[in-house]
N, C-alpha and C positions, 0 to 999 in steps of 0.2 A: 490622473486616473485614480479613483478609489479602488484599492487593491483588495477589498474584502466584501464578501457577501455576508450580511449579518442576519441572523435569525434569533429571536429572543429565546433564551433557554426556558423550556417548559417542563423541567423535571418535576415529577410528582413523588413525594415521600410516602412510605419508606422506599429507599433505593438499595439494591444490592451494592455492596462496597465496590465491586469491580465496575459497576455501572456508574457509581458516583465518581470514581477516578477518571473514567472515560469522559463523563460530562464536565469534569474539571480540566480537561485537556492534558491530562498526565500521559496517557497512552491509550491505545486501542483496548478493548475489553480483554482480549487474549493476553496482551502484554501486561495489563493491569493485574490479571490473575497471577502471573509470575511474580509481580512486585509484592502482592499480598502474601503469597506462599513463602516468600523470602523473609517475612517478618518485619518489613520496613514501614508498616502502617499502624497507626494507633487511632482508636476512637475514644474520645473523652479520657485520654491518658492511658488506656489499656491496649497492649499489643494485640493485634488481630492477625491470624494467619489462616483462618478458615474461610473458604470461598462460600459466597452466599450470605455472609453476615450482613445484616440490614443496617443502614444508616437512617436514623430518624431526623426529622427536621429539628434543627437546633444543636445536633451533635457536632462536636469539634473533631475534625479529622486532620491528622498530621502525617506527612510522608518524610521520612528521614529527619524528623524534628521540625519540619516546616509546615505551617498551617496551609491546608488545601481548601480552596473555595470553588464553588461552581462558577463556570464561565457565564458572563452576561451576554456575550455575543459569540457566534460561531463564524469561522472562516472556512472557505472552500476554494483552494487554489489548484490550478493545473500548472505543473512545471515541465518544461522540456529539459530533462536531465542530460547533461553531457556525460560521455564515458569518463571514468576516473573519479567519480563521486560516489560516496557510500550512502545508502539509505539506512541511516541509524542515527540515534541521538548522540552517540559518542563513539570514538574509535581509539582503543589503546595504542594503535600504531600511528595515530596522528594523521590519517589520510583525510582528504577533503570530504566534507559532508554536504549532501544535497540540501540539508536544512540551511546551510550558510548562504545559499543562493536566494532565499526568500527575503522579502522586504524587511528591513530593520525597523520599519515603523510599526510593525505588528508586535504587540507586547505579549499576547497570549502565546502559550507553548503549543506549537503545531507538531504533528507527527505524520509520517507517510502512511497512505492506505495501500497495503500490499507492498511489493518491493520490485526494484530493478537491480540486478547485481552490479557490482563495481564497474565492470567493463561495458555493460549495456547502456543504451541511451534511450531517450524518448519520453513519452508521456507518463507522468505519475501524479497522483493527487496528494495534497496535504490538507489536513483539517484539524480542528480541535473538537469535533462533534463525534463522540463515541458511537452513537446510534448509526450515523451515516457510514462510518468506517466499518462497523459490524455488518451492516446490510450488504455493502459492496464486497466484503471479504468472504461472506458465507457462500459455500458452494451452491446453495439453493437459488442464489440470485441469478446464476447463469448469464452473467454479463460477459459479452464478447470482448476479447482483447486481441488486437491485430498487430502483427510484427512484420518488418522487413528483415530478411536474413540473407547475408552473403557469406559464402563458404570459401575457404582457401583452396578447395579442390572441387571438382565437378560433383554434383549431387545426383547419384543414381536414382532411377525411377522407383526402385524398390524402397528407398527411404520414404518417398512420398506415399507410396501404396501402404506400407506398414504403419506409418504414422497416422494415416487416415483410418485404418482398420483397427489400430490399437496395438502398441508394442509394450511388452512387459519387461521391465528392467529391475533386477533385484527385488522382485515381488511386487513392484508398483506398476500399474498400467498407465501409459501416457497415450493420449488420443487427441488428435487435432480435429477441429470441426470442419475446417475448409483449408485447402492449400491451392495456390495458383503459382505455377512455374513462371518466373519472370525471365529466366535465362539459364544457361548451363550451370551456373554457380549461385543462383539467387532464387528465393522463394518469397511469397507473401503467405503468412500462416495466421490462421484465426484459431484461438483457443477459447475454451470456456472455463475449465477448471483452474488453469493457471497454477499448476503445482510448482514447487520450488525448482528453479533452474531447468524447467521442463525441456525447452528447446535445446539447451546445451547438453543435457543428459542424453537426449535422443541422438543428437549429432555425434556425440562421443561414442555412443553405442555402435554407430556405423563407421567409426574411425574418421569422422569429419570434424572440422573446427570452424566455427563462425568467425569470420574476420569483421563482420558488422552484425549487430543485433539491436534493432531499433523498434520500440513500440510506437505505433502511429495512431492507435485508436483504443479507447476504452468505452464500450457501449456506443452512445451517439456522439461522444466527445472526441474530436480529432485534434492531433497536434498542429495540423495546418502549417501556417507560416510563422508560428511562434518560434523565435530564435532560440538556439541552444543556450541554456543557462538563464533563460527568462521565464517568468511565470505570469499568469493572468487569473483573475477571479472567474470561477464558474458562474454562468448566468443562472438566474432563478429557474429558467426552463430546464437547463442541463441538470441542476440539482434535483428538480422534481422528477425527471425521467430516471435518473440514477437511483434515487431513493425510493 
């Protein structure tokens, strides 16, 4: 099976530097901004740390001294991440990375779109298309993300009621779009905003602990029968709907 969906890069110059890095498969736009601000990028030999700096056609861009070129093809992969894998490009603690589960035949640098925390499992996308990643990550996209959650203890009705109406924790509001009770200790939860560790923070607020947290759907894409630790390319139709 061909494990990549390829779309010809159609970048139009001039490009903002963070967009250029995203098109080059370095990182998402947001992560690229952090790289720029850290002073790790040069254009034509000059260090650049100002966001919004434009790259003209023919400019030479380096990251940490290595020349960066725009990708010729884009990849869009859906991975069923097992628990115990980190969604990051590196880990000082040496923990397993979700990236290591992707096909070794892909030579381009891929990065995850959004995150699943270390202990969580399920569906996550990997790409080297910065525009695709930015659209999916932006709150205005309002893409549904569905989770199966099992708790170590019984989940009171008040947890469901307050999560649906909106619960404020340390000044941040967390609100589920839809919740279905599957059992005394289990729920199916649909989120739109997908704030960092949202479900875990809400459960902790009510003195609960998820024993299982698995994402089963992003938009119209479901994890289905994709085995844990395996990935597949997104279809052209799935990419079009998401983007």
